[in-house]
C-alpha positions in Angstrom: -22.2 -61.5 -9.6 -25.9 -61.8 -8.6 -28.3 -59.0 -8.0 -29.3 -58.8 -4.9 -32.7 -57.0 -5.2 -33.7 -59.3 -7.7 -36.5 -61.7 -7.0 -37.4 -65.5 -8.1 -34.6 -66.4 -10.4 -31.2 -65.3 -9.6 -29.9 -62.5 -12.4 -26.5 -62.4 -13.1 -24.8 -58.8 -13.7 -22.1 -58.0 -15.6 -18.6 -58.5 -14.3 -17.9 -55.0 -14.2 -21.3 -54.1 -12.3 -20.8 -53.0 -8.5 -22.5 -51.6 -5.8 -22.1 -47.7 -5.8 -18.7 -47.0 -4.3 -18.5 -43.8 -2.3 -15.1 -42.1 -1.3 -15.2 -42.5 2.7 -12.8 -40.7 5.5 -9.5 -41.4 5.3 -8.1 -44.4 7.3 -6.5 -43.7 10.4 -3.2 -45.4 9.4 -2.9 -43.2 6.2 -3.7 -40.4 8.5 -0.9 -41.4 10.8 1.4 -42.1 8.0 1.1 -38.4 6.7 1.3 -36.9 10.0 4.7 -38.7 10.1 5.8 -37.8 6.9 5.1 -34.1 7.6 6.9 -34.1 10.7 9.7 -35.8 9.4 9.9 -33.2 6.5 10.1 -30.4 8.8 13.1 -32.2 10.8 15.0 -32.6 7.6 14.4 -28.7 6.6 15.2 -27.7 10.3 18.5 -29.7 10.2 19.4 -27.8 7.1 19.1 -24.4 9.2 21.7 -25.7 11.8 24.0 -28.4 9.8 24.6 -29.4 6.4 24.6 -32.4 4.4 25.3 -35.1 5.2 24.1 -34.8 9.0 26.1 -36.1 11.7 23.3 -38.7 12.4 23.6 -39.7 8.8 27.4 -40.6 9.3 26.3 -42.0 12.8 23.5 -44.2 11.5 25.5 -45.3 8.3 28.7 -46.4 10.1 27.0 -48.1 13.2 25.0 -50.4 11.0 28.0 -51.6 9.3 29.9 -51.9 12.6 27.3 -53.6 14.7 24.9 -55.3 12.4 27.2 -56.7 9.7 25.6 -60.1 8.5 25.4 -62.2 5.6 22.1 -63.3 6.1 20.8 -59.6 6.6 22.8 -58.6 3.8 21.1 -61.0 1.4 17.9 -60.2 2.8 18.3 -56.6 2.2 19.4 -56.9 -1.5 16.0 -59.1 -2.0 13.9 -56.4 -0.3 15.6 -53.6 -2.1 14.5 -55.1 -5.3 10.9 -54.8 -4.4 11.9 -50.8 -5.1 13.7 -51.0 -8.3 12.3 -49.4 -11.1 11.3 -52.6 -13.2 9.4 -53.9 -10.1 7.4 -50.6 -9.7 6.9 -50.4 -13.4 5.2 -54.0 -13.5 3.3 -53.4 -10.2 1.7 -50.3 -11.8 0.9 -51.9 -15.2 -0.5 -55.2 -13.3 -2.5 -53.4 -11.1 -3.9 -50.8 -13.7 -4.4 -53.9 -15.9 -6.4 -55.7 -13.2 -8.6 -52.6 -12.3 -9.4 -51.9 -15.5 -10.8 -55.7 -15.9 -13.0 -54.9 -13.3 -14.0 -51.7 -14.3 -12.5 -49.5 -12.1 -11.2 -47.3 -14.4 -10.9 -44.2 -12.3 -8.4 -46.1 -10.2 -6.4 -47.6 -12.9 -5.9 -44.2 -14.4 -5.1 -42.4 -11.1 -2.4 -45.5 -10.1 -0.8 -44.9 -13.6 -0.8 -41.2 -13.4 0.7 -41.4 -10.1 3.5 -43.8 -11.0 4.7 -41.6 -14.1 4.3 -38.4 -13.0 6.1 -39.2 -9.6 9.0 -40.9 -11.1 9.4 -38.1 -13.2 9.5 -35.8 -10.3 12.1 -37.5 -8.5 14.4 -38.0 -11.3 14.3 -34.0 -11.7 15.1 -33.5 -8.4 17.9 -36.0 -8.1 19.4 -34.2 -11.2 18.7 -31.1 -9.7 20.6 -31.9 -6.4 23.0 -34.1 -7.4 24.0 -35.0 -4.0 26.9 -37.6 -4.3 26.6 -41.3 -2.8 27.9 -42.1 0.8 31.6 -43.2 0.6 31.8 -44.1 4.5 31.2 -47.7 3.8 31.4 -50.1 0.8 28.3 -50.2 -1.1 26.9 -54.0 -1.2 24.9 -53.3 -4.7 25.7 -51.1 -7.5 24.4 -47.8 -8.1 25.0 -45.1 -10.8 22.9 -41.9 -10.2 22.7 -39.2 -7.5 21.8 -40.2 -4.2 18.9 -37.4 -3.0 16.1 -38.3 -2.5 16.4 -42.3 -2.4 14.5 -43.4 -5.6 13.6 -46.7 -4.0 12.1 -45.0 -0.8 10.2 -42.6 -3.0 9.2 -45.1 -5.7 7.9 -47.6 -3.1 5.8 -45.0 -1.3 4.6 -43.5 -4.3 3.5 -46.7 -5.8 2.6 -49.1 -3.1 1.1 -46.3 -0.8 -0.9 -44.9 -3.7 -2.7 -48.4 -4.3 -3.0 -49.0 -0.6 -4.5 -45.3 -0.6 -6.9 -45.9 -3.8 -7.6 -49.3 -2.8 -9.2 -47.8 0.4 -11.6 -45.9 -1.4 -13.3 -49.1 -2.9 -13.1 -51.4 0.3 -15.7 -50.9 2.6 -14.5 -53.1 5.7 -12.9 -50.9 8.1 -10.4 -53.5 9.4 -9.1 -54.4 5.7 -8.7 -50.7 4.7 -6.6 -50.1 7.8 -4.6 -53.3 7.0 -4.1 -52.7 3.7 -2.3 -49.5 4.7 -0.5 -50.9 7.3 1.1 -53.6 5.2 2.1 -50.9 2.4 3.9 -49.0 5.2 5.7 -52.0 6.7 7.0 -52.6 2.9 7.9 -49.2 2.1 9.7 -48.8 5.3 11.9 -52.2 4.8 12.8 -50.9 1.4 14.0 -47.6 2.4 15.8 -49.2 5.5 17.4 -51.8 3.0 18.9 -48.8 0.9 21.0 -47.4 4.0 21.8 -51.0 5.3 23.4 -51.6 1.9 25.4 -48.3 2.3 24.3 -46.9 -0.7 22.1 -44.1 0.7 22.3 -41.8 3.8 19.3 -42.0 5.7 18.5 -38.3 5.1 18.1 -39.4 1.4 15.5 -42.4 2.5 13.4 -40.0 5.0 13.2 -37.3 2.0 11.8 -40.1 -0.2 9.5 -41.4 2.4 8.2 -37.9 2.7 7.8 -37.2 -1.0 6.0 -40.5 -1.9 3.8 -40.5 1.1 2.7 -37.0 0.6 2.3 -37.8 -3.1 0.0 -40.6 -2.4 -1.9 -38.5 0.0 -2.3 -36.0 -3.3 -4.0 -38.8 -5.2 -6.2 -40.0 -2.5 -7.7 -36.7 -2.3 -7.8 -36.0 -6.1 -10.1 -39.3 -6.7 -11.8 -38.7 -3.6 -12.9 -35.4 -5.0 -13.8 -36.8 -8.2 -15.6 -39.7 -6.9 -17.7 -37.1 -4.4 -18.5 -34.9 -7.3 -19.9 -37.6 -9.6 -22.1 -38.9 -6.5 -23.2 -35.5 -6.0 -24.2 -35.3 -9.6 -26.0 -38.7 -9.6 -23.1 -40.6 -11.4 -21.4 -42.6 -8.1 -22.2 -45.8 -10.1 -19.9 -44.8 -12.8 -17.0 -43.6 -10.8 -14.8 -46.4 -10.9 
């Protein structure tokens, strides 16, 4: 990296040295995702007041997909997509991202990514064990499953990891369109992973919806926490070290 303020001979800065990074306003795409997650959570809670699990629309969607969208090609694609939300892949994503961020000197972001993934995974496991909702039995499962159904671990885990990575990336990316694109791509990936769980017959749609809600709000919490830390350090004259 070349110091833009130097005169005469170019002076190279250490690789970890970057311009001051200041947390900016939340990207519109992330705001939309959060609003959608809140609205979906309200609908799920309202549904519990007038119905019980599984909801009527849980059954309708699950059976309808199997009856009207049964395709070997789609099944193979769903199996591949769902793997992107598996625990081994998410662990590799978190570990790889943290290592790359540390190599760039972005230690605050690296710490947040690791903490968000580890703590979020623990919460999802506790909820699964506490609720102990049975898996759907209306259609054959196209992949093997062993634990409880609610919430969808793939939907929650992918939202926690990919959306947290995207949300934190927006804090260290200045280009407006790039910030929006990062979040949109993460949302598309998370949406595809969640939908694949329903298509494969291993989750009720409400399991996936709850996972999306939790993971999205979890990502928001870590975006807010790291933004507060960056703002605090910047106010204290330490913005250059807030990485």
